[in-house]
Structures are given as C-alpha cells and as structure tokens.
N, C-alpha and C positions, 0 to 999 in steps of 0.2 A: 504494499500499500504506499505509494509515494506521497510524501507530505513535504510542504515547504515551510520555512520559518521566515516570516517577514519582519525585518528590523531596519531602522531603529524606532519606528512609530508604532503606536497601538492601533489607531484607526487608519484604514487605508482609504485615502481620499481620491486616488487615481482609479476612477471607475473602469476605464478601459483596461488597465493592467489587471485589475481584479477579475474582470470578466474573461480575459485571456488566460488567466491562471486556471480557470475551470477546465481548459483543454489539456493541461499538463499534469495537474496534481489532484489527488483525491481529497486533500484538505490543505488549508493554509493556516498556520498557527501564528499568533502574535503574542509577544511577552507582555503580560499584564500584571501589575502589582495587585496583591490580594485585596487592597483597600478600594479598588475601582469596581463598582457593582455592574455598571453598564459601559463596557469599553468601546462599543461601536456606536457612532452618532449618525452616520450616513444611512439613508434608506436601503441602499444595496447592501451595505455592511450588516445591518440588522436582519435583512432577509436571508443573506447567506449564512449568518450565524444561527438563525432558527432552523435552517436546512441542514446544519451540521458541517458545512463546508468551511466556514471561518470559525476557528476554535481558539479561545484564549488559553494561553499556557500560564497558569497562575503561579506567581513566585512571591516570596516574602523575603524581607531583609535577612541576611544570614545564610541564604541558600548557596 
C-alpha cells in the first residue's frame, strides 16, 4: 500500500497537487500535533480526510 508523507505543512492548499496524488498513492499523511483537532481547512482536504485518503499522523512533543 503506497503512502506519501506531505511535509512541511499540515493543510495541503494546492488542490491540483492533491488531486494528482490520488493517481499515485493510496493515502497521503501529514504530520499533525495532537493538540490540533481539525487539521484540514480546505473543502477538498476535508472531503479526502473523510474518505480516508488524507490522514493525519498524530505526534506529540518528545516523540
């Protein structure tokens, strides 16, 4: 299952890149501090997160 890690931002604002990533990976993960409840603010980001494609990789300090 190929996955990608998107870095350095949490929210992916480049909608074209995000849609193109659907062709190559099963999911895209973003590094998200555990204190952020809703990491994605764009409509496409929220839709892909609810579909399980855009996945937050929860981290806490000291990891």
